[in-house]
LOLO-258099 format. One record per atom (N, C-alpha, C): y, x, z; residue number from 1; atom name. Coordinates in Angstrom, 1 decimal, padded with zeros to 4 digits. Atoms other than C-alpha are relative to their C-alpha. Last residue first. Layout:
! LOLO-258099
+--------+--------+--------+------+------+
|      v |      u |      w | resi | name |
+--------+--------+--------+------+------+
|      Y |      X |      Z |  NUM |   CA |
...
+--------+--------+--------+------+------+
END
This chain:
! LOLO-258099
+--------+--------+--------+------+------+
|      v |      u |      w | resi | name |
+--------+--------+--------+------+------+
|  001.4 |  000.3 |  000.3 |  121 |    N |
| -017.0 | -012.0 |  004.1 |  121 |   CA |
| -000.8 |  001.0 |  000.7 |  121 |    C |
|  000.4 |  001.3 | -000.6 |  120 |    N |
| -013.5 | -012.0 |  005.6 |  120 |   CA |
| -001.5 | -000.3 | -000.2 |  120 |    C |
|  000.0 | -000.1 | -001.4 |  119 |    N |
| -013.0 | -008.3 |  004.9 |  119 |   CA |
| -000.5 | -001.2 |  000.7 |  119 |    C |
|  001.2 | -000.8 | -000.3 |  118 |    N |
| -013.9 | -008.8 |  001.2 |  118 |   CA |
| -000.2 |  000.2 |  001.6 |  118 |    C |
|  001.1 |  000.9 |  000.3 |  117 |    N |
| -011.3 | -011.6 |  001.0 |  117 |   CA |
| -001.3 |  000.8 |  000.3 |  117 |    C |
|  000.1 |  001.0 | -001.1 |  116 |    N |
| -008.7 | -009.4 |  002.7 |  116 |   CA |
| -001.2 | -000.9 | -000.2 |  116 |    C |
|  000.4 | -000.8 | -001.2 |  115 |    N |
| -009.3 | -006.5 |  000.2 |  115 |   CA |
| -000.2 | -001.0 |  001.2 |  115 |    C |
|  001.4 | -000.4 |  000.1 |  114 |    N |
| -009.3 | -008.9 | -002.8 |  114 |   CA |
| -000.5 |  000.7 |  001.2 |  114 |    C |
|  000.8 |  001.3 | -000.1 |  113 |    N |
| -006.0 | -010.5 | -001.7 |  113 |   CA |
| -001.5 |  000.4 |  000.0 |  113 |    C |
| -000.1 |  000.4 | -001.4 |  112 |    N |
| -004.5 | -007.0 | -001.1 |  112 |   CA |
| -000.9 | -001.3 |  000.2 |  112 |    C |
|  000.9 | -001.0 | -000.8 |  111 |    N |
| -005.6 | -005.8 | -004.5 |  111 |   CA |
| -000.1 | -000.4 |  001.4 |  111 |    C |
|  001.4 |  000.3 |  000.4 |  110 |    N |
| -004.0 | -008.9 | -006.1 |  110 |   CA |
| -001.0 |  000.8 |  000.7 |  110 |    C |
|  000.4 |  001.3 | -000.6 |  109 |    N |
| -000.8 | -008.5 | -004.1 |  109 |   CA |
| -001.5 | -000.4 | -000.3 |  109 |    C |
|  000.2 | -000.3 | -001.4 |  108 |    N |
| -000.7 | -004.8 | -005.1 |  108 |   CA |
| -000.4 | -001.3 |  000.7 |  108 |    C |
|  001.3 | -000.7 | -000.1 |  107 |    N |
| -001.1 | -005.8 | -008.8 |  107 |   CA |
| -000.4 |  000.3 |  001.5 |  107 |    C |
|  001.1 |  001.0 |  000.3 |  106 |    N |
|  001.7 | -008.3 | -008.5 |  106 |   CA |
| -001.4 |  000.6 |  000.1 |  106 |    C |
|  000.1 |  001.0 | -001.1 |  105 |    N |
|  004.0 | -005.8 | -006.7 |  105 |   CA |
| -001.1 | -001.0 | -000.3 |  105 |    C |
| -001.2 |  000.7 | -000.5 |  104 |    N |
|  003.5 | -003.0 | -009.1 |  104 |   CA |
| -000.4 | -001.0 |  001.0 |  104 |    C |
|  000.2 |  001.4 | -000.4 |  103 |    N |
|  000.5 | -000.6 | -009.4 |  103 |   CA |
|  001.3 | -000.6 |  000.4 |  103 |    C |
| -001.0 |  000.8 | -000.7 |  102 |    N |
|  000.6 |  002.7 | -011.2 |  102 |   CA |
| -000.3 | -001.4 |  000.3 |  102 |    C |
| -000.4 |  001.2 |  000.6 |  101 |    N |
| -002.5 |  004.6 | -012.2 |  101 |   CA |
|  001.0 | -000.7 |  000.8 |  101 |    C |
| -000.4 |  001.1 | -000.8 |  100 |    N |
| -003.0 |  008.2 | -011.2 |  100 |   CA |
|  000.4 | -001.2 | -000.9 |  100 |    C |
| -001.4 |  000.2 |  000.0 |   99 |    N |
| -005.1 |  010.5 | -013.3 |   99 |   CA |
|  000.4 | -001.1 |  000.9 |   99 |    C |
| -000.6 | -001.2 | -000.7 |   98 |    N |
| -008.6 |  012.0 | -013.5 |   98 |   CA |
|  001.6 | -000.1 | -000.1 |   98 |    C |
| -001.0 | -000.5 |  000.9 |   97 |    N |
| -009.6 |  009.2 | -016.0 |   97 |   CA |
|  000.7 |  001.3 |  000.5 |   97 |    C |
|  000.6 | -000.1 |  001.4 |   96 |    N |
| -012.9 |  008.6 | -014.3 |   96 |   CA |
|  001.0 |  000.5 | -001.0 |   96 |    C |
|  000.8 | -001.2 |  000.2 |   95 |    N |
| -011.4 |  009.4 | -010.9 |   95 |   CA |
| -000.6 |  000.2 | -001.3 |   95 |    C |
|  001.2 |  000.4 |  000.7 |   94 |    N |
| -008.6 |  006.9 | -011.1 |   94 |   CA |
| -000.9 |  001.2 | -000.3 |   94 |    C |
|  000.7 | -001.0 |  000.8 |   93 |    N |
| -006.1 |  007.9 | -008.4 |   93 |   CA |
| -001.3 | -000.7 | -000.6 |   93 |    C |
|  001.4 | -000.1 | -000.4 |   92 |    N |
| -004.0 |  005.0 | -007.2 |   92 |   CA |
| -000.7 |  000.9 | -001.0 |   92 |    C |
|  000.7 | -000.8 |  001.0 |   91 |    N |
| -000.2 |  005.1 | -007.3 |   91 |   CA |
| -001.4 |  000.2 |  000.5 |   91 |    C |
|  001.1 | -000.7 | -000.4 |   90 |    N |
|  001.5 |  002.2 | -005.5 |   90 |   CA |
| -000.6 |  000.8 | -001.1 |   90 |    C |
|  000.9 | -000.3 |  001.0 |   89 |    N |
|  004.8 |  000.4 | -005.8 |   89 |   CA |
| -001.1 |  000.9 |  000.6 |   89 |    C |
|  001.4 | -000.2 | -000.5 |   88 |    N |
|  007.3 | -001.4 | -003.7 |   88 |   CA |
| -000.9 |  000.3 | -001.2 |   88 |    C |
|  000.9 | -000.7 |  001.0 |   87 |    N |
|  011.1 | -001.6 | -004.1 |   87 |   CA |
| -001.4 |  000.2 |  000.6 |   87 |    C |
| -000.9 | -000.3 |  001.1 |   86 |    N |
|  013.8 | -003.7 | -002.4 |   86 |   CA |
| -000.8 |  000.6 | -001.1 |   86 |    C |
| -000.3 | -001.4 |  000.2 |   85 |    N |
|  011.1 | -005.1 | -000.1 |   85 |   CA |
|  000.9 |  000.2 | -001.2 |   85 |    C |
| -001.3 | -000.3 | -000.6 |   84 |    N |
|  011.3 | -008.8 |  000.6 |   84 |   CA |
|  000.4 |  001.4 | -000.2 |   84 |    C |
| -001.0 |  000.4 |  001.0 |   83 |    N |
|  008.4 | -009.5 | -001.8 |   83 |   CA |
|  001.4 |  000.3 |  000.5 |   83 |    C |
|  000.0 | -001.0 |  001.0 |   82 |    N |
|  006.1 | -007.6 |  000.6 |   82 |   CA |
|  001.1 | -000.2 | -001.1 |   82 |    C |
| -000.5 | -001.3 | -000.6 |   81 |    N |
|  007.1 | -009.8 |  003.5 |   81 |   CA |
|  000.1 |  001.0 | -001.1 |   81 |    C |
| -001.5 |  000.2 | -000.2 |   80 |    N |
|  006.7 | -013.0 |  001.4 |   80 |   CA |
|  000.6 |  001.3 |  000.5 |   80 |    C |
| -000.6 | -000.2 |  001.3 |   79 |    N |
|  003.2 | -011.7 |  000.4 |   79 |   CA |
|  001.5 | -000.1 |  000.0 |   79 |    C |
|  000.1 | -001.4 |  000.3 |   78 |    N |
|  002.3 | -011.4 |  004.1 |   78 |   CA |
|  000.6 |  000.3 | -001.4 |   78 |    C |
| -001.0 | -000.7 | -000.9 |   77 |    N |
|  003.6 | -014.8 |  004.9 |   77 |   CA |
|  000.0 |  001.5 | -000.3 |   77 |    C |
| -001.3 |  000.3 |  000.6 |   76 |    N |
|  001.6 | -016.3 |  001.9 |   76 |   CA |
|  001.1 |  000.7 |  000.8 |   76 |    C |
| -000.3 | -001.0 |  001.1 |   75 |    N |
| -001.5 | -014.4 |  003.1 |   75 |   CA |
|  001.4 | -000.3 | -000.6 |   75 |    C |
|  000.9 |  000.1 |  001.2 |   74 |    N |
| -001.5 | -016.4 |  006.3 |   74 |   CA |
|  000.5 |  000.9 | -001.0 |   74 |    C |
| -000.7 |  000.1 |  001.3 |   73 |    N |
| -000.1 | -015.8 |  009.8 |   73 |   CA |
| -001.0 | -000.1 | -001.1 |   73 |    C |
|  000.9 |  000.3 |  001.2 |   72 |    N |
| -001.1 | -016.1 |  013.4 |   72 |   CA |
|  000.9 |  000.0 | -001.2 |   72 |    C |
| -000.8 |  000.4 |  001.1 |   71 |    N |
|  000.7 | -014.3 |  016.3 |   71 |   CA |
| -001.0 | -000.3 | -001.2 |   71 |    C |
|  000.9 |  000.2 |  001.2 |   70 |    N |
| -000.9 | -013.9 |  019.7 |   70 |   CA |
|  000.9 | -000.6 | -001.1 |   70 |    C |
|  001.2 | -000.8 | -000.2 |   69 |    N |
|  000.9 | -012.5 |  022.8 |   69 |   CA |
| -001.0 | -000.1 | -001.2 |   69 |    C |
|  001.3 |  000.7 |  000.4 |   68 |    N |
|  004.3 | -013.7 |  021.8 |   68 |   CA |
| -001.2 |  000.9 |  000.2 |   68 |    C |
|  000.6 |  000.8 | -001.1 |   67 |    N |
|  007.2 | -012.3 |  023.8 |   67 |   CA |
| -001.3 | -000.7 | -000.3 |   67 |    C |
|  000.5 | -000.8 | -001.0 |   66 |    N |
|  008.0 | -009.5 |  021.3 |   66 |   CA |
| -000.6 | -000.8 |  001.2 |   66 |    C |
|  000.5 |  000.9 | -000.9 |   65 |    N |
|  008.3 | -011.8 |  018.3 |   65 |   CA |
| -000.6 |  000.7 |  001.2 |   65 |    C |
| -000.8 |  001.3 |  000.1 |   64 |    N |
|  010.4 | -010.0 |  015.7 |   64 |   CA |
| -000.4 | -001.0 |  001.1 |   64 |    C |
| -001.4 | -000.3 | -000.3 |   63 |    N |
|  009.0 | -006.6 |  016.7 |   63 |   CA |
|  000.9 | -001.2 |  000.0 |   63 |    C |
| -000.1 | -000.3 | -001.4 |   62 |    N |
|  005.5 | -007.9 |  016.8 |   62 |   CA |
|  001.4 |  000.3 |  000.4 |   62 |    C |
|  000.2 |  001.2 | -000.7 |   61 |    N |
|  005.8 | -009.5 |  013.4 |   61 |   CA |
|  000.2 |  000.2 |  001.5 |   61 |    C |
| -001.3 |  000.8 |  000.2 |   60 |    N |
|  007.2 | -006.3 |  011.9 |   60 |   CA |
| -000.1 | -001.3 |  000.8 |   60 |    C |
| -001.0 | -000.7 | -000.9 |   59 |    N |
|  004.2 | -004.3 |  013.4 |   59 |   CA |
|  001.3 | -000.8 | -000.1 |   59 |    C |
|  000.3 |  000.3 | -001.4 |   58 |    N |
|  001.8 | -006.9 |  011.9 |   58 |   CA |
|  001.0 |  000.7 |  000.9 |   58 |    C |
| -000.4 |  001.4 | -000.3 |   57 |    N |
|  003.5 | -006.5 |  008.5 |   57 |   CA |
| -000.2 | -000.4 |  001.4 |   57 |    C |
| -001.4 |  000.0 |  000.1 |   56 |    N |
|  003.2 | -002.7 |  008.5 |   56 |   CA |
|  000.6 | -001.4 |  000.3 |   56 |    C |
| -000.5 | -000.5 | -001.3 |   55 |    N |
| -000.4 | -003.0 |  009.7 |   55 |   CA |
|  001.5 |  000.0 |  000.0 |   55 |    C |
|  000.2 |  001.0 | -001.1 |   54 |    N |
| -001.2 | -005.3 |  006.8 |   54 |   CA |
|  000.5 |  000.5 |  001.3 |   54 |    C |
| -001.0 |  001.1 |  000.3 |   53 |    N |
|  000.4 | -002.8 |  004.3 |   53 |   CA |
| -000.1 | -001.1 |  001.1 |   53 |    C |
| -001.3 | -000.5 | -000.4 |   52 |    N |
| -001.6 |  000.0 |  005.9 |   52 |   CA |
|  001.1 | -001.0 | -000.2 |   52 |    C |
|  000.0 |  000.1 | -001.4 |   51 |    N |
| -004.8 | -002.0 |  005.5 |   51 |   CA |
|  001.3 |  000.5 |  000.6 |   51 |    C |
| -000.1 |  001.5 | -000.3 |   50 |    N |
| -004.1 | -002.3 |  001.8 |   50 |   CA |
|  000.1 | -000.3 |  001.5 |   50 |    C |
| -001.3 |  000.3 |  000.3 |   49 |    N |
| -003.6 |  001.5 |  001.7 |   49 |   CA |
|  000.3 | -001.5 |  000.2 |   49 |    C |
| -000.9 | -000.4 | -001.1 |   48 |    N |
| -006.8 |  002.0 |  003.5 |   48 |   CA |
|  001.4 | -000.3 | -000.2 |   48 |    C |
|  000.2 |  000.9 | -001.1 |   47 |    N |
| -008.6 | -000.2 |  000.9 |   47 |   CA |
|  000.8 |  000.4 |  001.3 |   47 |    C |
| -000.8 |  001.1 |  000.3 |   46 |    N |
| -007.1 |  001.9 | -001.9 |   46 |   CA |
| -000.1 | -001.0 |  001.2 |   46 |    C |
|  000.6 |  001.0 |  000.9 |   45 |    N |
| -008.6 |  005.0 | -000.4 |   45 |   CA |
|  001.0 | -001.2 | -000.2 |   45 |    C |
|  001.2 | -000.5 |  000.7 |   44 |    N |
| -007.6 |  008.3 |  001.2 |   44 |   CA |
| -000.5 | -001.0 | -001.0 |   44 |    C |
|  001.3 |  000.5 | -000.5 |   43 |    N |
| -004.1 |  007.1 |  002.0 |   43 |   CA |
| -001.1 |  000.6 | -000.8 |   43 |    C |
|  001.1 | -000.6 |  000.7 |   42 |    N |
| -000.6 |  008.6 |  001.8 |   42 |   CA |
| -001.3 | -000.5 |  000.6 |   42 |    C |
|  001.2 | -000.2 | -000.9 |   41 |    N |
|  002.5 |  006.7 |  002.9 |   41 |   CA |
| -001.2 |  000.4 | -000.9 |   41 |    C |
|  001.3 |  000.2 |  000.5 |   40 |    N |
|  005.9 |  006.8 |  001.2 |   40 |   CA |
| -001.0 |  000.2 |  001.1 |   40 |    C |
|  001.0 | -000.9 | -000.6 |   39 |    N |
|  009.6 |  006.5 |  001.9 |   39 |   CA |
| -001.4 | -000.3 | -000.6 |   39 |    C |
|  001.1 | -000.3 |  000.9 |   38 |    N |
|  012.9 |  004.9 |  000.7 |   38 |   CA |
| -001.0 |  001.0 |  000.7 |   38 |    C |
|  001.2 |  000.7 | -000.5 |   37 |    N |
|  015.0 |  003.6 |  003.6 |   37 |   CA |
| -001.2 |  000.3 | -000.9 |   37 |    C |
|  000.5 | -000.8 | -001.1 |   36 |    N |
|  017.7 |  006.3 |  002.8 |   36 |   CA |
| -001.3 | -000.7 |  000.6 |   36 |    C |
|  000.9 | -001.0 |  000.5 |   35 |    N |
|  018.2 |  004.6 | -000.5 |   35 |   CA |
| -000.6 |  000.8 |  001.1 |   35 |    C |
| -000.4 | -001.4 | -000.3 |   34 |    N |
|  019.7 |  001.6 |  001.3 |   34 |   CA |
| -001.0 |  001.0 | -000.5 |   34 |    C |
| -000.8 | -000.5 |  001.1 |   33 |    N |
|  018.8 | -001.6 | -000.5 |   33 |   CA |
|  000.5 |  001.4 |  000.2 |   33 |    C |
| -001.3 |  000.6 |  000.2 |   32 |    N |
|  016.1 | -002.3 |  002.1 |   32 |   CA |
|  000.7 |  000.6 | -001.2 |   32 |    C |
| -000.1 |  001.3 | -000.6 |   31 |    N |
|  012.3 | -001.9 |  002.5 |   31 |   CA |
|  001.4 | -000.6 | -000.2 |   31 |    C |
| -001.4 |  000.0 | -000.4 |   30 |    N |
|  012.0 |  000.9 |  000.0 |   30 |   CA |
|  000.3 | -001.4 |  000.6 |   30 |    C |
| -000.7 |  001.2 | -000.3 |   29 |    N |
|  008.3 |  001.6 | -000.7 |   29 |   CA |
|  001.4 |  000.3 |  000.5 |   29 |    C |
| -001.4 | -000.4 |  000.0 |   28 |    N |
|  005.9 |  004.1 | -002.1 |   28 |   CA |
|  000.8 | -001.3 |  000.2 |   28 |    C |
| -000.8 |  001.2 | -000.1 |   27 |    N |
|  002.2 |  003.7 | -001.3 |   27 |   CA |
|  001.4 |  000.4 |  000.1 |   27 |    C |
| -001.3 | -000.3 | -000.5 |   26 |    N |
|  000.2 |  006.8 | -002.5 |   26 |   CA |
|  000.8 | -001.3 | -000.1 |   26 |    C |
| -001.1 |  001.0 |  000.3 |   25 |    N |
| -003.5 |  006.2 | -003.0 |   25 |   CA |
|  001.3 |  000.4 |  000.7 |   25 |    C |
| -001.3 | -000.3 | -000.6 |   24 |    N |
| -006.4 |  008.6 | -003.3 |   24 |   CA |
|  001.0 | -001.0 | -000.4 |   24 |    C |
| -001.0 |  001.1 |  000.1 |   23 |    N |
| -010.0 |  008.3 | -004.4 |   23 |   CA |
|  001.2 |  000.5 |  000.8 |   23 |    C |
| -001.3 | -000.5 | -000.3 |   22 |    N |
| -012.9 |  010.6 | -005.1 |   22 |   CA |
|  001.0 | -001.1 | -000.2 |   22 |    C |
| -000.5 |  000.7 | -001.1 |   21 |    N |
| -016.2 |  008.7 | -005.0 |   21 |   CA |
|  001.4 |  000.4 |  000.3 |   21 |    C |
|  000.1 |  001.4 |  000.2 |   20 |    N |
| -017.4 |  009.5 | -008.5 |   20 |   CA |
|  000.7 | -000.7 |  001.2 |   20 |    C |
| -001.1 |  000.4 |  000.8 |   19 |    N |
| -016.1 |  013.1 | -008.1 |   19 |   CA |
|  000.0 | -001.5 | -000.3 |   19 |    C |
|  000.7 |  000.4 |  001.2 |   18 |    N |
| -018.4 |  013.6 | -005.1 |   18 |   CA |
|  001.1 | -000.6 | -000.9 |   18 |    C |
|  000.6 |  001.4 |  000.0 |   17 |    N |
| -016.2 |  015.2 | -002.6 |   17 |   CA |
| -000.7 | -000.2 | -001.3 |   17 |    C |
|  001.0 |  000.2 |  001.0 |   16 |    N |
| -015.1 |  018.8 | -001.7 |   16 |   CA |
| -000.6 | -001.4 |  000.2 |   16 |    C |
|  001.3 | -000.2 | -000.6 |   15 |    N |
| -011.9 |  018.6 |  000.2 |   15 |   CA |
| -001.1 | -000.3 | -001.0 |   15 |    C |
|  000.2 |  001.0 | -001.1 |   14 |    N |
| -009.0 |  018.7 | -002.2 |   14 |   CA |
| -001.3 |  000.4 |  000.7 |   14 |    C |
| -000.5 | -000.6 | -001.2 |   13 |    N |
| -007.7 |  021.6 | -004.4 |   13 |   CA |
| -000.2 | -000.9 |  001.2 |   13 |    C |
|  000.8 | -001.2 | -000.3 |   12 |    N |
| -009.7 |  020.8 | -007.5 |   12 |   CA |
|  000.4 |  000.6 |  001.4 |   12 |    C |
|  001.3 |  000.4 | -000.5 |   11 |    N |
| -008.4 |  017.2 | -007.6 |   11 |   CA |
| -000.8 |  001.2 |  000.4 |   11 |    C |
|  001.0 | -000.8 |  000.6 |   10 |    N |
| -004.8 |  018.4 | -008.1 |   10 |   CA |
| -001.4 | -000.2 |  000.7 |   10 |    C |
|  001.0 | -000.3 | -001.1 |    9 |    N |
| -002.5 |  015.6 | -007.2 |    9 |   CA |
| -001.1 |  000.8 | -000.7 |    9 |    C |
|  001.2 | -000.5 |  000.5 |    8 |    N |
|  000.6 |  015.3 | -009.4 |    8 |   CA |
| -000.9 |  000.4 |  001.1 |    8 |    C |
|  000.5 | -001.2 | -000.7 |    7 |    N |
|  003.4 |  013.1 | -008.2 |    7 |   CA |
| -001.3 |  000.4 | -000.6 |    7 |    C |
|  001.5 |  000.0 |  000.0 |    6 |    N |
|  005.1 |  010.7 | -010.6 |    6 |   CA |
| -000.4 |  001.3 |  000.7 |    6 |    C |
|  000.6 | -001.1 |  000.7 |    5 |    N |
|  008.8 |  010.5 | -009.7 |    5 |   CA |
| -001.5 | -000.1 |  000.2 |    5 |    C |
|  001.0 | -000.7 | -000.8 |    4 |    N |
|  010.0 |  007.0 | -008.7 |    4 |   CA |
| -000.6 |  001.2 | -000.8 |    4 |    C |
|  001.1 | -000.6 |  000.8 |    3 |    N |
|  013.2 |  005.5 | -010.0 |    3 |   CA |
| -000.9 |  000.8 |  000.9 |    3 |    C |
|  000.3 | -001.4 | -000.1 |    2 |    N |
|  015.3 |  003.3 | -007.8 |    2 |   CA |
| -001.1 |  000.4 | -000.9 |    2 |    C |
|  001.3 | -000.4 | -000.6 |    1 |    N |
|  016.4 | -000.2 | -008.8 |    1 |   CA |
| -000.2 |  001.5 |  000.0 |    1 |    C |
+--------+--------+--------+------+------+
END
């Protein structure tokens, strides 16, 4: 497995925000075993990062099913997609600790489930 360097994000050099509302998430992923597939996406909030994962999955579904106009899936399909990645992790900024907290696959799936449940309500 690949190692991930921890990135430092200087909260003083960001747009002025209320420190209680400050949030930032970095999604790091490697879809295949090839190191060249390693990349990251940067999001303002954890919710945006979860939406980014959903968008990645939906893009993949559209690529695999170009003739279909409507594709339905459930959360198990989304989790299976995430579990197929060679590496997947997320660093989420905790404003009270003023540091990044790592999230592995299980924590990402839990956050994704919570995000989708909140969207449904």
